[in-house]
N, CA, C and O atoms as CSV, one atom per row, in Angstrom:
chain,resi,resn,atom,element,x,y,z
A,1,MET,N,N,-144.112,176.116,-195.918
A,1,MET,CA,C,-143.714,175.485,-195.064
A,1,MET,C,C,-144.605,174.728,-194.348
A,1,MET,O,O,-145.808,174.894,-194.551
A,2,ILE,N,N,-144.272,174.027,-193.646
A,2,ILE,CA,C,-145.554,173.080,-193.098
A,2,ILE,C,C,-145.615,173.561,-191.070
A,2,ILE,O,O,-144.836,173.913,-190.184
A,3,ARG,N,N,-146.728,173.329,-191.213
A,3,ARG,CA,C,-146.913,173.750,-189.794
A,3,ARG,C,C,-147.033,172.450,-188.762
A,3,ARG,O,O,-147.919,171.680,-189.131
A,4,LEU,N,N,-146.564,172.165,-187.940
A,4,LEU,CA,C,-146.658,170.801,-186.780
A,4,LEU,C,C,-147.769,171.202,-186.053
A,4,LEU,O,O,-147.869,172.426,-185.979
A,5,ARG,N,N,-148.875,170.391,-185.336
A,5,ARG,CA,C,-149.853,170.598,-184.353
A,5,ARG,C,C,-149.802,169.512,-183.550
A,5,ARG,O,O,-150.156,168.392,-183.916
A,6,PRO,N,N,-149.255,169.855,-182.153
A,6,PRO,CA,C,-148.896,169.027,-181.508
A,6,PRO,C,C,-149.770,167.654,-181.026
A,6,PRO,O,O,-149.300,166.568,-180.687
A,7,ASN,N,N,-151.473,168.136,-181.122
A,7,ASN,CA,C,-152.253,167.244,-181.111
A,7,ASN,C,C,-152.883,166.799,-182.230
A,7,ASN,O,O,-153.968,166.223,-182.156
A,8,ASP,N,N,-152.239,167.034,-183.420
A,8,ASP,CA,C,-152.851,166.371,-185.059
A,8,ASP,C,C,-151.861,165.198,-185.085
A,8,ASP,O,O,-150.708,165.356,-185.487
A,9,PRO,N,N,-152.375,163.904,-184.607
A,9,PRO,CA,C,-151.440,162.410,-184.738
A,9,PRO,C,C,-150.642,162.090,-186.006
A,9,PRO,O,O,-149.911,161.106,-186.117
A,10,ASN,N,N,-150.850,163.004,-186.940
A,10,ASN,CA,C,-149.933,163.123,-188.286
A,10,ASN,C,C,-148.779,163.666,-187.694
A,10,ASN,O,O,-147.749,163.524,-188.353
A,11,THR,N,N,-148.689,164.248,-186.627
A,11,THR,CA,C,-147.441,165.265,-187.161
A,11,THR,C,C,-146.040,164.478,-186.033
A,11,THR,O,O,-146.142,163.649,-185.129
A,12,ILE,N,N,-145.128,165.011,-186.459
A,12,ILE,CA,C,-143.467,164.623,-186.143
A,12,ILE,C,C,-143.543,164.397,-184.186
A,12,ILE,O,O,-143.100,163.472,-183.506
A,13,GLU,N,N,-144.412,165.873,-183.690
A,13,GLU,CA,C,-144.294,165.850,-182.383
A,13,GLU,C,C,-145.076,164.923,-181.823
A,13,GLU,O,O,-144.603,164.240,-180.915
A,14,ALA,N,N,-146.495,164.712,-182.283
A,14,ALA,CA,C,-147.161,163.560,-181.864
A,14,ALA,C,C,-146.733,162.347,-181.968
A,14,ALA,O,O,-146.846,161.641,-180.966
A,15,TRP,N,N,-146.208,161.847,-183.030
A,15,TRP,CA,C,-145.633,160.410,-183.250
A,15,TRP,C,C,-144.420,160.395,-182.271
A,15,TRP,O,O,-144.498,159.339,-181.643
A,16,ASN,N,N,-143.387,161.076,-181.889
A,16,ASN,CA,C,-142.526,161.269,-180.941
A,16,ASN,C,C,-142.566,160.982,-179.684
A,16,ASN,O,O,-141.740,160.360,-179.015
A,17,MET,N,N,-144.137,161.734,-179.194
A,17,MET,CA,C,-144.612,161.574,-177.754
A,17,MET,C,C,-144.948,160.815,-177.529
A,17,MET,O,O,-144.848,160.552,-176.331
A,18,GLU,N,N,-145.827,159.498,-178.664
A,18,GLU,CA,C,-146.307,158.584,-178.444
A,18,GLU,C,C,-145.443,157.112,-178.031
A,18,GLU,O,O,-145.522,156.264,-177.143
A,19,TYR,N,N,-144.514,157.387,-179.337
A,19,TYR,CA,C,-143.193,156.347,-179.133
A,19,TYR,C,C,-142.274,156.905,-177.804
A,19,TYR,O,O,-142.124,155.976,-177.010
A,20,SER,N,N,-141.708,157.990,-177.408
A,20,SER,CA,C,-140.797,158.356,-176.342
A,20,SER,C,C,-141.590,157.902,-174.869
A,20,SER,O,O,-141.045,157.698,-173.784
A,21,LYS,N,N,-143.432,157.791,-175.289
A,21,LYS,CA,C,-143.806,157.627,-174.002
A,21,LYS,C,C,-143.115,155.660,-173.801
A,21,LYS,O,O,-142.200,155.375,-173.028
A,22,GLU,N,N,-143.525,155.078,-174.302
A,22,GLU,CA,C,-143.882,153.452,-174.629
A,22,GLU,C,C,-142.235,153.670,-174.606
A,22,GLU,O,O,-142.251,152.931,-173.621
A,23,LEU,N,N,-141.252,153.895,-174.719
A,23,LEU,CA,C,-139.929,153.563,-174.759
A,23,LEU,C,C,-139.498,153.470,-172.883
A,23,LEU,O,O,-138.524,152.916,-172.374
A,24,PHE,N,N,-140.357,154.048,-172.366
A,24,PHE,CA,C,-139.869,153.969,-170.624
A,24,PHE,C,C,-140.872,152.895,-170.008
A,24,PHE,O,O,-140.762,152.134,-169.046
A,25,ILE,N,N,-142.042,153.158,-171.065
A,25,ILE,CA,C,-143.141,152.296,-170.268
A,25,ILE,C,C,-143.007,150.793,-170.485
A,25,ILE,O,O,-143.037,149.954,-169.585
A,26,ARG,N,N,-142.844,150.536,-171.881
A,26,ARG,CA,C,-142.932,149.139,-172.374
A,26,ARG,C,C,-141.374,148.510,-172.705
A,26,ARG,O,O,-141.143,147.302,-172.658
A,27,GLY,N,N,-140.584,149.305,-172.968
A,27,GLY,CA,C,-139.149,149.239,-173.122
A,27,GLY,C,C,-138.980,149.223,-174.986
A,27,GLY,O,O,-139.867,149.010,-175.812
A,28,ASN,N,N,-137.162,149.604,-175.273
A,28,ASN,CA,C,-137.277,149.550,-176.311
A,28,ASN,C,C,-137.562,148.973,-177.616
A,28,ASN,O,O,-137.812,149.653,-178.612
A,29,ARG,N,N,-137.507,147.357,-177.577
A,29,ARG,CA,C,-137.707,146.475,-178.206
A,29,ARG,C,C,-139.108,146.650,-178.489
A,29,ARG,O,O,-139.331,145.544,-178.981
A,30,ASN,N,N,-139.923,147.101,-178.516
A,30,ASN,CA,C,-141.434,147.090,-179.103
A,30,ASN,C,C,-141.508,148.329,-179.815
A,30,ASN,O,O,-141.615,148.389,-181.040
A,31,VAL,N,N,-141.431,149.706,-178.750
A,31,VAL,CA,C,-141.341,150.674,-179.632
A,31,VAL,C,C,-140.470,149.937,-181.067
A,31,VAL,O,O,-141.186,149.842,-182.064
A,32,TYR,N,N,-139.285,149.523,-181.194
A,32,TYR,CA,C,-138.576,149.522,-182.077
A,32,TYR,C,C,-138.782,148.669,-183.089
A,32,TYR,O,O,-138.013,148.740,-184.047
A,33,GLU,N,N,-139.847,147.694,-183.096
A,33,GLU,CA,C,-140.048,146.783,-184.010
A,33,GLU,C,C,-141.412,147.197,-184.586
A,33,GLU,O,O,-142.020,146.653,-185.508
A,34,ARG,N,N,-141.902,148.655,-183.597
A,34,ARG,CA,C,-142.948,149.524,-184.351
A,34,ARG,C,C,-142.604,150.016,-185.236
A,34,ARG,O,O,-143.120,149.841,-186.340
A,35,ILE,N,N,-141.288,151.042,-184.928
A,35,ILE,CA,C,-140.791,151.569,-185.772
A,35,ILE,C,C,-140.683,150.806,-187.346
A,35,ILE,O,O,-141.273,151.166,-188.365
A,36,VAL,N,N,-139.932,149.885,-187.220
A,36,VAL,CA,C,-139.509,149.255,-188.680
A,36,VAL,C,C,-140.953,148.701,-189.495
A,36,VAL,O,O,-141.305,148.556,-190.666
A,37,PHE,N,N,-141.407,148.542,-188.457
A,37,PHE,CA,C,-142.808,148.183,-189.267
A,37,PHE,C,C,-143.292,149.452,-190.090
A,37,PHE,O,O,-143.392,149.268,-191.303
A,38,HIS,N,N,-143.564,150.541,-189.669
A,38,HIS,CA,C,-143.895,151.837,-190.358
A,38,HIS,C,C,-142.579,152.196,-191.069
A,38,HIS,O,O,-142.810,153.313,-191.531
A,39,LEU,N,N,-141.118,151.798,-191.462
A,39,LEU,CA,C,-140.199,151.901,-192.219
A,39,LEU,C,C,-140.531,150.756,-193.044
A,39,LEU,O,O,-139.498,150.476,-193.652
A,40,LYS,N,N,-141.410,149.998,-193.351
A,40,LYS,CA,C,-141.387,148.796,-194.161
A,40,LYS,C,C,-140.893,149.071,-195.704
A,40,LYS,O,O,-140.348,148.257,-196.450
A,41,ASP,N,N,-141.277,150.622,-196.015
A,41,ASP,CA,C,-141.164,150.571,-197.674
A,41,ASP,C,C,-139.759,151.123,-197.820
A,41,ASP,O,O,-139.124,151.299,-198.860
A,42,CYS,N,N,-139.327,151.411,-196.297
A,42,CYS,CA,C,-137.576,152.282,-196.204
A,42,CYS,C,C,-136.527,151.605,-196.466
A,42,CYS,O,O,-136.271,150.608,-195.791
A,43,SER,N,N,-135.754,151.988,-197.440
A,43,SER,CA,C,-134.125,150.990,-196.746
A,43,SER,C,C,-133.615,151.581,-196.772
A,43,SER,O,O,-132.542,151.001,-196.605
A,44,THR,N,N,-133.294,153.166,-196.937
A,44,THR,CA,C,-132.270,154.056,-195.912
A,44,THR,C,C,-133.151,155.206,-195.226
A,44,THR,O,O,-133.992,156.019,-195.612
A,45,VAL,N,N,-132.502,154.846,-193.946
A,45,VAL,CA,C,-133.357,155.681,-192.575
A,45,VAL,C,C,-132.051,156.662,-192.533
A,45,VAL,O,O,-130.880,156.379,-192.785
A,46,PHE,N,N,-132.750,158.171,-192.047
A,46,PHE,CA,C,-131.713,159.016,-191.349
A,46,PHE,C,C,-132.331,159.095,-189.901
A,46,PHE,O,O,-133.547,159.063,-189.714
A,47,ASP,N,N,-131.507,159.186,-189.010
A,47,ASP,CA,C,-131.931,159.012,-187.681
A,47,ASP,C,C,-131.768,160.433,-186.956
A,47,ASP,O,O,-130.731,160.509,-186.298
A,48,TYR,N,N,-132.534,161.507,-186.942
A,48,TYR,CA,C,-132.079,162.619,-186.480
A,48,TYR,C,C,-132.080,163.023,-185.263
A,48,TYR,O,O,-133.158,163.472,-184.875
A,49,GLY,N,N,-130.676,163.006,-184.052
A,49,GLY,CA,C,-131.141,162.990,-182.771
A,49,GLY,C,C,-130.803,161.467,-182.439
A,49,GLY,O,O,-131.769,161.066,-181.791
A,50,CYS,N,N,-130.125,160.707,-182.544
A,50,CYS,CA,C,-129.873,159.408,-182.505
A,50,CYS,C,C,-129.454,159.073,-181.306
A,50,CYS,O,O,-129.616,157.876,-181.067
A,51,GLY,N,N,-128.770,159.953,-180.103
A,51,GLY,CA,C,-128.708,159.578,-179.167
A,51,GLY,C,C,-127.081,158.597,-179.117
A,51,GLY,O,O,-125.995,158.858,-179.636
A,52,MET,N,N,-127.493,157.497,-178.318
A,52,MET,CA,C,-126.202,156.421,-178.062
A,52,MET,C,C,-126.400,155.647,-179.528
A,52,MET,O,O,-125.536,154.776,-179.430
A,53,GLY,N,N,-126.919,155.488,-180.600
A,53,GLY,CA,C,-127.419,154.827,-181.642
A,53,GLY,C,C,-127.796,153.584,-181.386
A,53,GLY,O,O,-127.295,152.615,-181.957
A,54,GLU,N,N,-128.854,153.494,-180.366
A,54,GLU,CA,C,-129.819,151.725,-180.082
A,54,GLU,C,C,-130.757,152.099,-181.459
A,54,GLU,O,O,-130.918,151.140,-182.214
A,55,LEU,N,N,-131.077,152.746,-181.667
A,55,LEU,CA,C,-131.999,152.852,-182.725
A,55,LEU,C,C,-131.586,152.472,-184.176
A,55,LEU,O,O,-132.196,151.779,-184.990
A,56,ILE,N,N,-130.548,153.025,-184.271
A,56,ILE,CA,C,-129.492,153.085,-185.503
A,56,ILE,C,C,-128.804,151.261,-185.318
A,56,ILE,O,O,-128.680,150.700,-186.407
A,57,SER,N,N,-128.578,150.793,-184.636
A,57,SER,CA,C,-127.921,149.237,-184.286
A,57,SER,C,C,-129.275,148.340,-184.857
A,57,SER,O,O,-129.242,147.641,-185.870
A,58,TYR,N,N,-130.394,148.513,-184.026
A,58,TYR,CA,C,-131.757,147.960,-184.457
A,58,TYR,C,C,-132.151,147.713,-185.647
A,58,TYR,O,O,-132.390,146.646,-186.213
A,59,LEU,N,N,-132.227,149.326,-186.164
A,59,LEU,CA,C,-132.819,149.346,-187.644
A,59,LEU,C,C,-131.842,148.207,-188.566
A,59,LEU,O,O,-132.363,147.322,-189.245
A,60,GLU,N,N,-130.018,148.449,-188.429
A,60,GLU,CA,C,-129.165,147.833,-189.174
A,60,GLU,C,C,-129.420,146.405,-189.328
A,60,GLU,O,O,-129.073,145.676,-190.257
A,61,LYS,N,N,-130.073,146.120,-188.286
A,61,LYS,CA,C,-129.961,144.286,-187.791
A,61,LYS,C,C,-131.418,144.189,-188.765
A,61,LYS,O,O,-131.499,143.255,-189.563
A,62,ASN,N,N,-132.335,145.001,-188.679
A,62,ASN,CA,C,-133.486,144.682,-190.061
A,62,ASN,C,C,-132.925,144.900,-191.400
A,62,ASN,O,O,-133.790,144.822,-192.273
A,63,GLU,N,N,-132.008,145.094,-191.734
A,63,GLU,CA,C,-131.689,145.646,-192.655
A,63,GLU,C,C,-132.015,146.506,-193.426
A,63,GLU,O,O,-132.458,146.324,-194.561
A,64,LYS,N,N,-131.802,147.676,-192.809
A,64,LYS,CA,C,-131.853,149.064,-193.269
A,64,LYS,C,C,-130.534,149.902,-193.278
A,64,LYS,O,O,-129.711,149.769,-192.372
A,65,ILE,N,N,-130.372,150.646,-194.173
A,65,ILE,CA,C,-129.259,151.298,-194.464
A,65,ILE,C,C,-129.488,152.692,-193.382
A,65,ILE,O,O,-130.690,152.936,-193.274
A,66,VAL,N,N,-128.587,153.661,-192.556
A,66,VAL,CA,C,-129.242,154.296,-191.602
A,66,VAL,C,C,-127.762,155.241,-191.230
A,66,VAL,O,O,-126.630,154.760,-191.184
A,67,LEU,N,N,-128.066,156.453,-191.027
A,67,LEU,CA,C,-126.875,157.718,-190.882
A,67,LEU,C,C,-127.603,157.888,-189.833
A,67,LEU,O,O,-128.820,157.701,-189.814
A,68,GLY,N,N,-127.196,158.106,-189.265
A,68,GLY,CA,C,-127.590,159.211,-187.589
A,68,GLY,C,C,-126.424,160.199,-187.489
A,68,GLY,O,O,-125.231,160.100,-187.776
A,69,TYR,N,N,-127.416,161.501,-186.824
A,69,TYR,CA,C,-126.801,162.593,-186.753
A,69,TYR,C,C,-127.454,162.576,-185.181
A,69,TYR,O,O,-128.561,162.117,-184.898
A,70,GLU,N,N,-126.339,163.289,-184.080
A,70,GLU,CA,C,-126.415,163.610,-182.777
A,70,GLU,C,C,-125.861,165.380,-182.692
A,70,GLU,O,O,-124.726,165.629,-183.099
A,71,ARG,N,N,-126.485,166.189,-182.305
A,71,ARG,CA,C,-126.005,167.368,-181.770
A,71,ARG,C,C,-125.051,167.637,-180.877
A,71,ARG,O,O,-124.026,168.314,-180.800
A,72,SER,N,N,-125.826,166.750,-180.084
A,72,SER,CA,C,-125.045,167.002,-178.824
A,72,SER,C,C,-123.907,166.524,-178.101
A,72,SER,O,O,-123.846,165.476,-177.459
A,73,PRO,N,N,-122.822,167.562,-178.292
A,73,PRO,CA,C,-120.996,166.497,-178.307
A,73,PRO,C,C,-121.182,165.873,-177.407
A,73,PRO,O,O,-121.192,164.731,-177.868
A,74,LEU,N,N,-121.389,165.788,-176.115
A,74,LEU,CA,C,-121.441,164.975,-175.145
A,74,LEU,C,C,-121.742,163.880,-175.475
A,74,LEU,O,O,-120.921,162.997,-175.227
A,75,ILE,N,N,-123.009,163.508,-176.149
A,75,ILE,CA,C,-123.622,162.157,-176.141
A,75,ILE,C,C,-123.032,161.621,-177.750
A,75,ILE,O,O,-123.211,160.455,-178.099
A,76,SER,N,N,-122.537,162.321,-178.375
A,76,SER,CA,C,-121.987,162.122,-179.748
A,76,SER,C,C,-120.831,161.666,-178.951
A,76,SER,O,O,-120.563,160.472,-179.086
A,77,GLU,N,N,-120.022,162.412,-178.081
A,77,GLU,CA,C,-118.503,161.324,-177.859
A,77,GLU,C,C,-118.878,160.257,-176.847
A,77,GLU,O,O,-117.947,159.451,-176.870
A,78,ARG,N,N,-119.994,159.774,-175.775
A,78,ARG,CA,C,-120.063,158.903,-175.405
A,78,ARG,C,C,-120.165,157.817,-176.383
A,78,ARG,O,O,-119.669,156.711,-176.169
A,79,ALA,N,N,-120.931,158.178,-177.675
A,79,ALA,CA,C,-121.334,157.119,-178.355
A,79,ALA,C,C,-120.475,156.865,-179.171
A,79,ALA,O,O,-120.702,155.793,-179.733
A,80,THR,N,N,-119.458,157.428,-179.547
A,80,THR,CA,C,-117.990,157.145,-180.383
A,80,THR,C,C,-117.250,156.381,-178.949
A,80,THR,O,O,-116.678,155.292,-178.904
A,81,LYS,N,N,-117.426,157.099,-178.141
A,81,LYS,CA,C,-116.079,155.800,-177.172
A,81,LYS,C,C,-116.983,154.324,-176.975
A,81,LYS,O,O,-116.571,153.212,-176.642
A,82,GLY,N,N,-118.201,154.724,-177.274
A,82,GLY,CA,C,-118.856,153.211,-177.324
A,82,GLY,C,C,-119.434,152.766,-176.116
A,82,GLY,O,O,-119.950,151.650,-176.052
């Protein structure tokens, strides 16, 4: 079992906190470009908690195969209606 520590820059939570802040400060494009850079060696991506699918669309435009899962029924319904 892997124990995640919020103050460790190598954990998912730390990564998410950094990029979540940037989404509001600088806008999605800069963050999405950095995510694509980190995924340069990956051809397939699973986006857990994909929301409305904005990141999925961006990754697909950057030649990634993406599978998204959104747990919230309300957001999933909105995303499906587009």
